[in-house]
DODRENDO-666293 format. One record per residue (C-alpha): residue number from 0; residue in three letters; x, y, z. Coordinates in pm, whole numbers. Each point is the difference from the previous one (the first is absolute). Example, Ala and Ser with C-alpha at 12.3 -4.5 7.8 and 13.67 -1.06 7.14 Angstrom:
BEGIN
[volo 0, ALA, [1230, -450, 780]]
[volo 1, SER, [137, 344, -66]]
! end
This chain:
BEGIN
[volo 0, MET, [-137, 2748, -2159]]
[volo 1, THR, [-208, -294, -157]]
[volo 2, ASP, [-136, -283, 224]]
[volo 3, ALA, [211, -260, -166]]
[volo 4, VAL, [329, 233, 50]]
[volo 5, CYS, [-99, 10, 371]]
[volo 6, LEU, [-54, -338, 23]]
[volo 7, GLU, [336, -88, -191]]
[volo 8, ARG, [222, 219, 199]]
[volo 9, TYR, [-200, -107, 364]]
[volo 10, GLU, [67, -376, -109]]
[volo 11, GLU, [388, 74, -52]]
[volo 12, TYR, [-22, 190, 341]]
[volo 13, LEU, [-119, -285, 163]]
[volo 14, ARG, [216, -260, -155]]
[volo 15, ASP, [290, 198, -24]]
[volo 16, VAL, [41, 195, 307]]
[volo 17, LYS, [-261, -133, 270]]
[volo 18, LYS, [114, -408, -96]]
[volo 19, SER, [-376, -81, 12]]
[volo 20, SER, [-97, -335, -70]]
[volo 21, GLN, [-149, -67, -317]]
[volo 22, ASN, [-362, -109, 175]]
[volo 23, THR, [68, 348, 163]]
[volo 24, ARG, [30, 224, -313]]
[volo 25, SER, [-307, -220, -153]]
[volo 26, SER, [-201, 49, 307]]
[volo 27, TYR, [68, 402, -46]]
[volo 28, LEU, [21, 51, -360]]
[volo 29, ARG, [-337, -180, -24]]
[volo 30, ASP, [-199, 227, 256]]
[volo 31, VAL, [164, 297, -171]]
[volo 32, ARG, [-68, -97, -376]]
[volo 33, GLN, [-412, -52, 143]]
[volo 34, LEU, [19, 356, 142]]
[volo 35, GLY, [137, 103, -356]]
[volo 36, ASP, [-274, -233, -124]]
[volo 37, TYR, [-278, 172, 209]]
[volo 38, LEU, [96, 417, -77]]
[volo 39, SER, [16, -89, -323]]
[volo 40, THR, [-356, -131, -41]]
[volo 41, HIS, [-125, 212, 292]]
[volo 42, THR, [161, 327, -53]]
[volo 43, ALA, [209, 238, -169]]
[volo 44, ALA, [332, -93, 223]]
[volo 45, THR, [310, -158, -11]]
[volo 46, LEU, [214, -181, 229]]
[volo 47, ASP, [228, 342, 46]]
[volo 48, THR, [-285, 219, 10]]
[volo 49, ALA, [-315, -165, 247]]
[volo 50, ASP, [-66, 169, 301]]
[volo 51, GLU, [-125, -76, 328]]
[volo 52, ASN, [-344, -4, -83]]
[volo 53, GLU, [32, -212, -344]]
[volo 54, LEU, [198, -292, 235]]
[volo 55, CYS, [-274, -17, 290]]
[volo 56, ASP, [-245, -4, -274]]
[volo 57, TYR, [203, -282, -179]]
[volo 58, ILE, [13, -166, 330]]
[volo 59, ASP, [-397, 32, 97]]
[volo 60, TRP, [-49, -155, -360]]
[volo 61, MET, [179, -297, 104]]
[volo 62, ARG, [-202, -46, 339]]
[volo 63, SER, [-341, 39, -181]]
[volo 64, ASN, [136, -258, -268]]
[volo 65, GLY, [45, -260, 271]]
[volo 66, LYS, [375, -19, 56]]
[volo 67, SER, [131, -131, 320]]
[volo 68, VAL, [119, 228, 291]]
[volo 69, ALA, [336, -208, -23]]
[volo 70, THR, [2, 100, -414]]
[volo 71, VAL, [-117, 348, 92]]
[volo 72, SER, [280, 3, 265]]
[volo 73, ARG, [274, -117, -195]]
[volo 74, ALA, [-66, 241, -323]]
[volo 75, ILE, [20, 311, 247]]
[volo 76, ALA, [330, -145, 119]]
[volo 77, SER, [87, -23, -363]]
[volo 78, LEU, [-67, 348, -92]]
[volo 79, LYS, [129, 169, 316]]
[volo 80, ASN, [303, -183, -128]]
[volo 81, PHE, [-8, 105, -368]]
[volo 82, TYR, [-75, 358, 102]]
[volo 83, GLN, [298, 35, 206]]
[volo 84, TYR, [183, -140, -253]]
[volo 85, LEU, [-124, 308, -259]]
[volo 86, VAL, [56, 240, 275]]
[volo 87, SER, [387, -120, 50]]
[volo 88, GLN, [69, 44, -384]]
[volo 89, GLY, [-150, 338, 8]]
[volo 90, VAL, [-310, -128, -260]]
[volo 91, VAL, [-256, 104, 270]]
[volo 92, GLU, [22, 293, 244]]
[volo 93, HIS, [-224, -161, 275]]
[volo 94, SER, [-134, -374, 39]]
[volo 95, PRO, [-407, 9, -46]]
[volo 96, THR, [-24, -301, 216]]
[volo 97, GLY, [-30, 182, 339]]
[volo 98, LYS, [-371, -86, 16]]
[volo 99, LEU, [26, -347, -89]]
[volo 100, VAL, [-75, -198, 319]]
[volo 101, PRO, [-17, -374, 28]]
[volo 102, ASP, [-303, -109, 159]]
[volo 103, LYS, [46, -180, 369]]
[volo 104, THR, [-2, -361, -24]]
[volo 105, THR, [54, -254, 269]]
[volo 106, GLN, [324, -196, -23]]
[volo 107, LYS, [-6, -333, -104]]
[volo 108, LEU, [212, -192, 195]]
[volo 109, PRO, [212, -330, -189]]
[volo 110, GLN, [-88, -352, 0]]
[volo 111, ILE, [277, -194, 213]]
[volo 112, LEU, [16, -356, 91]]
[volo 113, THR, [8, -110, 367]]
[volo 114, ALA, [354, -208, 140]]
[volo 115, LYS, [-199, -287, -17]]
[volo 116, GLU, [-134, 35, -407]]
[volo 117, VAL, [373, 101, -69]]
[volo 118, GLU, [127, -317, 110]]
[volo 119, THR, [-254, -216, -157]]
[volo 120, LEU, [91, 203, -327]]
[volo 121, LEU, [396, -60, 20]]
[volo 122, GLU, [-120, -337, 63]]
[volo 123, GLN, [-77, -111, -308]]
[volo 124, PRO, [258, 31, -262]]
[volo 125, GLN, [83, -358, -20]]
[volo 126, CYS, [385, -53, -15]]
[volo 127, VAL, [-22, -325, -169]]
[volo 128, ASP, [124, 193, -382]]
[volo 129, VAL, [181, 306, -99]]
[volo 130, LYS, [-355, 190, -26]]
[volo 131, GLY, [-61, -94, 342]]
[volo 132, TYR, [350, 134, 164]]
[volo 133, ARG, [-23, 344, -171]]
[volo 134, ASP, [-370, 11, 92]]
[volo 135, ARG, [73, -13, 343]]
[volo 136, ALA, [336, 224, -29]]
[volo 137, MET, [-217, 268, -193]]
[volo 138, LEU, [-270, 40, 298]]
[volo 139, GLU, [237, -58, 273]]
[volo 140, LEU, [160, 312, -101]]
[volo 141, LEU, [-301, 163, -127]]
[volo 142, TYR, [-102, -50, 402]]
[volo 143, ALA, [399, 109, 133]]
[volo 144, THR, [2, 280, -164]]
[volo 145, GLY, [-294, 184, -91]]
[volo 146, ILE, [124, 97, -348]]
[volo 147, ARG, [-263, 23, -291]]
[volo 148, VAL, [-67, -234, -234]]
[volo 149, SER, [168, 197, -312]]
[volo 150, GLU, [308, 68, 262]]
[volo 151, LEU, [17, -402, 55]]
[volo 152, ILE, [3, -102, -337]]
[volo 153, SER, [231, 251, -97]]
[volo 154, LEU, [263, -114, 258]]
[volo 155, ASN, [348, -110, -160]]
[volo 156, ILE, [200, -314, 142]]
[volo 157, THR, [227, 283, 123]]
[volo 158, ASP, [-246, 156, 204]]
[volo 159, VAL, [41, -313, 231]]
[volo 160, ASN, [214, -2, 304]]
[volo 161, LEU, [-27, -315, 151]]
[volo 162, SER, [256, -6, 254]]
[volo 163, ALA, [-159, 321, 109]]
[volo 164, ALA, [-334, -39, -23]]
[volo 165, VAL, [-47, 290, -187]]
[volo 166, ILE, [-153, 78, -372]]
[volo 167, ARG, [47, 329, -182]]
[volo 168, CYS, [-284, 163, -137]]
[volo 169, GLN, [33, 282, -256]]
[volo 170, THR, [-295, 215, -98]]
[volo 171, ARG, [143, 262, -254]]
[volo 172, ASP, [250, 189, 213]]
[volo 173, LYS, [-73, -131, 311]]
[volo 174, ILE, [149, -299, 159]]
[volo 175, ARG, [-136, -226, 300]]
[volo 176, VAL, [211, -243, 181]]
[volo 177, ILE, [-272, -254, 153]]
[volo 178, PRO, [50, -214, 323]]
[volo 179, VAL, [-148, -376, -116]]
[volo 180, TYR, [-53, -271, 278]]
[volo 181, PRO, [124, -308, 11]]
[volo 182, ALA, [-261, -197, -154]]
[volo 183, ALA, [7, 220, -292]]
[volo 184, VAL, [380, -5, -12]]
[volo 185, GLY, [-40, -410, -43]]
[volo 186, ALA, [-260, -37, -249]]
[volo 187, LEU, [210, 263, -174]]
[volo 188, SER, [321, -203, 21]]
[volo 189, GLU, [-163, -315, -89]]
[volo 190, TYR, [-125, 176, -357]]
[volo 191, ILE, [291, 218, -70]]
[volo 192, ASN, [239, -293, 64]]
[volo 193, PHE, [-157, -336, -154]]
[volo 194, VAL, [-365, 94, -168]]
[volo 195, ARG, [85, 328, -218]]
[volo 196, PRO, [323, -123, -162]]
[volo 197, GLN, [-244, -263, -138]]
[volo 198, MET, [-231, 258, -86]]
[volo 199, ILE, [134, 288, -191]]
[volo 200, ALA, [22, -7, -377]]
[volo 201, SER, [352, 157, -10]]
[volo 202, PRO, [256, 19, 235]]
[volo 203, ASP, [19, 380, -58]]
[volo 204, GLU, [-314, 1, 132]]
[volo 205, GLN, [-9, 244, 296]]
[volo 206, SER, [-371, 6, 87]]
[volo 207, LEU, [-52, -157, 381]]
[volo 208, PHE, [-311, -157, -77]]
[volo 209, VAL, [-69, -146, -333]]
[volo 210, ASN, [-304, -211, -173]]
[volo 211, ILE, [-9, -301, -150]]
[volo 212, SER, [139, 91, -316]]
[volo 213, GLY, [333, 143, 220]]
[volo 214, GLU, [-73, 360, -69]]
[volo 215, ARG, [-126, 296, 236]]
[volo 216, MET, [-292, -64, 212]]
[volo 217, SER, [-338, 201, -150]]
[volo 218, ARG, [-222, 218, 265]]
[volo 219, GLN, [-301, -196, -179]]
[volo 220, GLY, [225, -342, 74]]
[volo 221, PHE, [13, 63, 377]]
[volo 222, TRP, [-336, 111, 2]]
[volo 223, LYS, [-113, -339, -90]]
[volo 224, ILE, [258, -181, 191]]
[volo 225, ILE, [-139, 199, 339]]
[volo 226, LYS, [-375, -41, -82]]
[volo 227, SER, [23, -388, -71]]
[volo 228, TYR, [150, -39, 332]]
[volo 229, GLN, [-218, 235, 170]]
[volo 230, LYS, [-287, -268, -166]]
[volo 231, LYS, [223, -269, 173]]
[volo 232, ALA, [-26, 138, 344]]
[volo 233, GLY, [-333, 68, -16]]
[volo 234, ILE, [80, 383, 100]]
[volo 235, GLU, [-363, 204, -110]]
[volo 236, LYS, [107, 347, 90]]
[volo 237, THR, [109, 185, -325]]
[volo 238, ILE, [363, -30, -84]]
[volo 239, THR, [129, 308, -187]]
[volo 240, PRO, [383, -6, -134]]
[volo 241, HIS, [58, 211, 312]]
[volo 242, THR, [-193, -185, 224]]
[volo 243, LEU, [328, -192, 154]]
[volo 244, ARG, [188, 349, -10]]
[volo 245, HIS, [-331, 135, 231]]
[volo 246, SER, [13, -266, 243]]
[volo 247, PHE, [423, -2, 37]]
[volo 248, ALA, [-50, 379, 111]]
[volo 249, ALA, [-306, -58, 220]]
[volo 250, HIS, [163, -285, 171]]
[volo 251, LEU, [330, 151, 90]]
[volo 252, LEU, [-208, 304, 107]]
[volo 253, GLU, [-219, -215, 229]]
[volo 254, ASN, [331, -149, 131]]
[volo 255, GLY, [189, 333, 96]]
[volo 256, ALA, [163, 114, -301]]
[volo 257, ASP, [9, 378, -20]]
[volo 258, LEU, [-149, 185, -296]]
[volo 259, HIS, [304, 144, -176]]
[volo 260, SER, [200, -329, -4]]
[volo 261, ILE, [-349, -191, -156]]
[volo 262, GLN, [46, 312, -220]]
[volo 263, GLU, [306, -28, -130]]
[volo 264, MET, [-37, -368, -53]]
[volo 265, LEU, [-297, 68, -229]]
[volo 266, GLY, [164, 289, -172]]
[volo 267, HIS, [-286, 275, 65]]
[volo 268, SER, [180, 357, -93]]
[volo 269, ASP, [-290, 123, 258]]
[volo 270, ILE, [-78, -129, 360]]
[volo 271, SER, [-356, 61, -70]]
[volo 272, SER, [26, -317, -234]]
[volo 273, THR, [93, -203, 262]]
[volo 274, GLN, [-244, 131, 285]]
[volo 275, VAL, [-304, -174, -170]]
[volo 276, TYR, [157, -312, 187]]
[volo 277, SER, [-43, 165, 373]]
[volo 278, HIS, [-383, 103, -144]]
[volo 279, LEU, [-54, -428, -114]]
[volo 280, VAL, [149, -96, 354]]
[volo 281, LYS, [-227, 242, 191]]
[volo 282, LYS, [-289, -142, -226]]
[volo 283, GLN, [76, -364, 73]]
[volo 284, LEU, [38, 26, 409]]
[volo 285, LYS, [-332, 216, 3]]
[volo 286, ASP, [-161, -306, -185]]
[volo 287, VAL, [187, -238, 245]]
[volo 288, TYR, [-175, 204, 273]]
[volo 289, ALA, [-321, 18, -127]]
[volo 290, LYS, [-9, -378, -16]]
[volo 291, ALA, [144, -87, 347]]
[volo 292, HIS, [-115, 271, 222]]
[volo 293, PRO, [-319, -180, 200]]
[volo 294, ARG, [-134, 395, -8]]
[volo 295, ALA, [108, 124, -369]]
! end
C-alpha cells in the first residue's frame, strides 16, 4: 500500500470512526506524513513496511535536529496511534513502535489568576453600551463554568436556562450541563433580554454571543477582548484563552470541590487531565509555606 493511500484511509478513520476534531486529525496526519518523508529520503521503507529500528532512527534524527521534548513526545504518540490503526486493519501484523519511549519532562503547570486578579478582570467591562454588557456576560460565564473558549463561542441561545441557572455545553457526542453562579446569571440575563436583541443581525440568529456585525463571535475576536481587559486590569501574568478555565478549576479545588465533579464540569475524559490542578494547588501551598514560615 502506498503512503498516500495509507494516509487517506487513516484520515477517513479519524474523521468517520473516531470522530476526531479537525485539529486532532491535522496533528496526527502531519506527524505521520513527516515520518513518511523521512523514510522516503533516508531509507527504502514505506509507512507500512518500516520496522522498529527505522522508527527508532527517525526519533533519534528528530532529537539530533533540535526538536523539543514536547514535539518528539507528540510525534511518538501520533505514530503509536497510527500503527495501532494499521494493526486493526490487518495492514501490518505488529506495531513497530514498541521501542519508542518519550523523554521524561517536567510537567508544566498551567498559569492561573488569583481570586483577586479574577475579580479585577471581571470588573473591567463597563456596562455603558452593548459591548460592555456582552463582554461582562462572556467573562462571567467563562469563569462561572470553566468551559473552553471554543465552547463559549459555540453556545447557542437555546443552550442557556436562566431559570435553572445552568448552561448546556455540547462537544461532538458529549453533552454537559453546568451550573452558573448568580452574578453570571444576572449578567447573562441583562445581555440576553435587553442587549442581544439590539446586536443580532437577523432574528433567526442562534449564536449566544455575537460580534458588532451581529454574527457569531470568533475565537480571535474574543481573544482581542480578553487581552484588552487584561491590559486595563494591569495584570502582568501571561493570560491565554484557557487562563480562566484553569483558574476556575484550581479555585474550586482550593475550596473543597472533588476532582470527579471538576472533571465532569471541564469535560475531561480522563481524570489524569484534571489531576494537574491538584499538583498546582500543592505547589501554591508550598510557595506560601516557603514565603511565610519563619524557618523555611
